[in-house]
C-alpha positions as CSV (number, residue, x, y, z in Angstrom):
1,X,-8.8,2.4,19.6
2,X,-11.1,3.0,22.5
3,X,-11.2,6.9,23.3
4,X,-13.2,8.7,26.2
5,X,-14.7,12.0,24.9
6,X,-14.5,14.7,27.1
7,X,-17.1,17.8,27.4
8,X,-14.2,19.9,28.4
9,X,-10.5,21.1,27.0
10,X,-7.5,20.5,29.3
11,X,-6.6,23.1,32.0
12,X,-3.0,23.6,33.2
13,X,-2.5,19.8,31.7
14,X,-5.2,18.6,33.6
15,X,-8.7,17.0,32.7
16,X,-11.1,16.8,35.9
17,X,-14.1,14.2,35.0
18,X,-17.0,14.1,37.1
19,X,-21.0,12.9,37.0
20,X,-21.6,10.5,35.0
21,X,-18.8,10.5,32.8
22,X,-16.8,9.7,36.4
23,X,-19.1,6.2,36.6
24,X,-18.2,5.3,33.1
25,X,-14.4,5.8,33.7
26,X,-14.8,3.9,36.9
27,X,-17.6,1.5,36.7
28,X,-16.8,0.4,33.1
29,X,-13.7,1.1,32.5
30,X,-12.6,0.5,35.4
31,X,-9.7,2.8,35.8
32,X,-7.2,2.9,38.5
33,X,-4.2,5.4,39.3
34,X,-1.7,5.4,36.7
35,X,-3.5,3.8,33.9
36,X,-3.2,5.3,30.5
37,X,-6.5,6.7,28.6
38,X,-6.7,8.0,25.1
39,X,-8.9,11.1,25.5
40,X,-10.8,13.5,22.9
41,X,-11.4,16.7,23.6
42,X,-14.0,18.9,21.9
43,X,-11.7,20.8,19.8
44,X,-10.7,17.5,18.3
45,X,-7.4,16.7,19.5
46,X,-6.8,13.3,20.4
47,X,-4.6,13.2,23.7
48,X,-2.6,10.3,25.8
49,X,-3.4,10.7,29.6
50,X,-2.7,9.2,32.9
51,X,-4.9,8.8,35.5
52,X,-3.3,11.2,38.4
53,X,-6.0,10.4,40.9
54,X,-9.3,9.5,42.2
55,X,-11.3,10.8,44.2
56,X,-14.4,8.6,45.2
57,X,-16.1,10.2,47.7
58,X,-16.2,13.6,45.3
59,X,-16.7,11.2,42.3
60,X,-13.8,12.9,40.6
61,X,-11.2,11.7,38.1
62,X,-8.2,13.6,37.3
63,X,-6.3,12.8,34.0
64,X,-3.1,14.1,33.4
65,X,-2.3,15.3,29.9
66,X,1.2,13.5,28.7
67,X,1.2,13.8,25.0
68,X,-1.0,14.9,21.8
69,X,-1.7,11.7,19.8
70,X,-3.1,13.9,16.7
71,X,-6.0,16.7,15.9
72,X,-9.2,16.5,14.5
73,X,-7.8,17.6,10.9
74,X,-5.2,14.8,11.0
75,X,-6.2,11.8,13.1
76,X,-9.2,9.3,12.4
77,X,-9.7,6.0,14.4
78,X,-6.4,6.3,15.6
79,X,-4.3,7.0,12.8
80,X,-2.5,9.6,11.3
81,X,-3.9,10.4,8.1
82,X,-3.7,13.6,5.8
83,X,-6.6,16.3,6.5
84,X,-7.3,15.7,2.5
85,X,-8.7,12.5,3.1
86,X,-11.3,13.1,5.6
87,X,-14.6,12.8,3.7
88,X,-17.5,14.4,4.7
89,X,-20.4,11.9,4.8
90,X,-24.1,12.7,5.2
91,X,-26.6,9.6,5.7
92,X,-30.4,10.8,4.7
93,X,-32.0,8.3,6.5
94,X,-36.1,7.6,6.0
95,X,-36.9,7.1,9.1
96,X,-37.6,3.3,10.5
97,X,-38.7,2.0,13.6
98,X,-37.3,3.8,16.7
99,X,-35.4,0.6,17.7
100,X,-34.0,0.2,14.1
101,X,-33.0,3.8,13.6
102,X,-30.9,4.0,16.8
103,X,-29.1,0.8,15.4
104,X,-28.5,2.9,12.2
105,X,-27.1,5.9,14.6
106,X,-25.0,4.0,16.6
107,X,-23.2,2.2,13.6
108,X,-23.2,5.4,11.4
109,X,-21.4,7.1,13.9
110,X,-18.8,4.2,14.5
111,X,-18.4,4.2,10.4
112,X,-17.3,8.0,11.0
113,X,-20.5,9.6,9.0
114,X,-20.4,13.3,9.7
115,X,-24.1,13.9,9.5
116,X,-27.5,11.7,10.0
117,X,-30.6,13.5,8.8
118,X,-34.0,11.6,9.9
119,X,-36.2,12.1,6.9
120,X,-40.1,11.8,7.3
121,X,-41.1,10.2,3.9
122,X,-44.0,8.1,2.3
123,X,-43.0,5.1,3.9
124,X,-41.5,6.1,7.2
125,X,-42.5,5.6,10.4
126,X,-45.6,7.4,11.2
127,X,-44.9,10.4,13.7
128,X,-41.1,10.4,12.4
129,X,-41.5,14.4,12.6
130,X,-42.3,14.4,16.5
131,X,-39.6,12.3,17.5
132,X,-36.8,13.9,19.6
133,X,-34.0,13.3,17.6
134,X,-32.1,16.3,19.5
135,X,-32.5,14.8,23.1
136,X,-30.3,13.8,25.4
137,X,-30.9,9.8,24.4
138,X,-29.1,10.3,20.7
139,X,-26.8,12.3,22.6
140,X,-25.8,9.4,24.9
141,X,-25.7,7.0,21.6
142,X,-23.5,9.1,19.5
143,X,-20.7,9.3,22.4
144,X,-20.7,5.6,23.5
145,X,-20.4,5.1,20.0
146,X,-17.4,7.8,19.5
147,X,-15.8,5.9,22.7
148,X,-16.0,2.5,21.7
149,X,-15.1,3.1,18.1
150,X,-12.2,5.9,18.4
151,X,-13.7,8.2,15.7
152,X,-12.4,11.7,15.4
153,X,-15.5,12.4,13.5
154,X,-17.9,14.4,15.9
155,X,-21.0,12.9,14.5
156,X,-24.2,14.6,14.8
157,X,-28.2,14.1,14.2
158,X,-29.9,16.8,13.0
159,X,-34.1,17.7,13.3
160,X,-36.2,15.8,11.4
161,X,-37.1,17.2,7.7
162,X,-39.6,16.0,5.2
163,X,-38.7,14.9,1.8
164,X,-38.3,17.9,0.1
165,X,-36.7,19.5,3.1
166,X,-34.0,16.6,2.5
167,X,-33.6,17.6,-1.4
168,X,-33.5,21.2,-0.2
169,X,-30.5,20.4,2.3
170,X,-28.6,18.5,-0.4
171,X,-29.1,21.4,-2.9
172,X,-27.4,23.6,0.0
173,X,-24.5,20.9,0.7
174,X,-23.3,20.1,-2.7
175,X,-20.7,21.5,-5.1
176,X,-17.6,20.8,-6.5
177,X,-16.4,17.5,-5.6
178,X,-19.7,16.0,-4.4
179,X,-21.6,13.2,-4.9
180,X,-25.1,11.4,-3.4
181,X,-26.2,7.8,-3.8
182,X,-29.7,6.7,-3.3
183,X,-29.7,2.8,-2.2
184,X,-32.8,1.4,-4.5
185,X,-34.1,-2.5,-4.4
186,X,-34.7,-2.4,-8.3
187,X,-31.8,-2.3,-11.1
188,X,-33.5,0.1,-13.5
189,X,-31.8,3.2,-14.0
190,X,-29.1,2.0,-11.3
191,X,-25.2,2.9,-11.8
192,X,-22.3,1.0,-10.1
193,X,-21.2,2.9,-7.2
194,X,-17.4,2.3,-8.2
195,X,-18.2,3.5,-12.0
196,X,-20.0,6.9,-10.4
197,X,-16.9,8.0,-8.7
198,X,-14.1,6.8,-10.8
199,X,-11.6,9.4,-11.2
200,X,-13.5,11.9,-9.3
201,X,-11.9,13.8,-6.3
202,X,-14.7,13.2,-3.8
203,X,-15.1,15.7,-1.0
204,X,-18.8,15.3,0.2
205,X,-21.0,12.3,-0.4
206,X,-24.3,11.6,0.6
207,X,-26.6,8.6,0.8
208,X,-30.4,8.5,1.3
209,X,-31.4,5.1,2.5
210,X,-35.2,4.1,2.5
211,X,-37.1,2.9,6.0
212,X,-38.8,-0.7,5.8
213,X,-41.4,-0.3,2.9
214,X,-38.2,1.2,0.8
215,X,-38.6,4.4,-1.4
216,X,-41.6,5.4,-3.9
217,X,-41.5,5.9,-7.2
218,X,-42.4,9.3,-6.7
219,X,-39.2,10.2,-4.8
220,X,-36.8,8.2,-6.6
221,X,-37.8,10.2,-9.6
222,X,-37.2,13.4,-7.4
223,X,-34.1,12.2,-6.5
224,X,-32.7,11.4,-9.6
225,X,-33.8,15.0,-10.9
226,X,-31.6,16.4,-8.3
227,X,-28.4,14.3,-9.6
228,X,-28.7,11.7,-6.6
229,X,-27.6,8.3,-8.5
230,X,-29.5,5.2,-7.7
231,X,-27.1,2.3,-6.7
232,X,-28.4,-1.3,-6.5
233,X,-26.0,-4.0,-4.9
234,X,-26.4,-7.7,-6.1
235,X,-26.6,-9.3,-2.7
236,X,-29.4,-10.8,-0.5
237,X,-32.6,-8.6,0.4
238,X,-31.4,-6.5,3.1
239,X,-33.1,-5.0,6.1
240,X,-33.0,-0.8,6.2
241,X,-30.9,-1.3,9.0
242,X,-28.3,-3.5,7.1
243,X,-28.5,-1.5,3.9
244,X,-27.3,1.6,5.7
245,X,-24.4,0.5,6.9
246,X,-23.6,-1.7,3.9
247,X,-24.1,1.4,1.7
248,X,-21.8,3.7,4.0
249,X,-19.0,1.0,3.9
250,X,-19.0,0.4,0.2
251,X,-19.2,4.2,-0.2
252,X,-16.7,5.4,2.5
253,X,-14.1,2.4,0.9
254,X,-14.2,4.0,-2.9
255,X,-13.9,7.5,-1.8
256,X,-11.5,7.3,1.0
257,X,-9.2,5.0,-1.5
258,X,-8.8,8.3,-3.9
């Protein structure tokens, strides 16, 4: 379900939209007075609103809140679900070419991934650590993806970290009910993902995905030593941007069904 992600909470039952968001609602969605619109607020609430007024001269649209559809704890992608079923997924993406990384960010956000961590690895794009992952461009990509998909998850892109930094980050995140996988082009050392999560109540999950050149043997060994499980899908050869979304989809389907 398409939604509008608001930068403001309602005030006296009204949300006032200006600037670039006005252009999006007026020129892209072509809203008119009386139209209905689902709005996601900063608190995570999903509201049903009506366009109460449009001032083209002032470039302002006023939305009137009709009802609450759901909140961030029990509503995802427009469907009411129990809070305990919302799984926190982190994608550790070894940085590929910028255009590919942007595609991965957009699609991972649409899937409801909570956190995307760019990783400067042995085979990553050169200069990855200097890329502006916290800038306006990625903020816009994330907002557009959430609005298109209706995701209740406020996906964030973190600053780029080194491979060792990614390992440290996972150590701090993991705990009871957590699991992590790494997509591996070889079949040695691998475990079927379904087998790895069978019978487990997974709350947090992470996926490590290599860049265009894959993942080096040293990095695979280091991840295995940290309990990250190598997985190999018997498919055609996948590009890194395809592998990331393929892996997220399989993992999400397995852990959300628990």
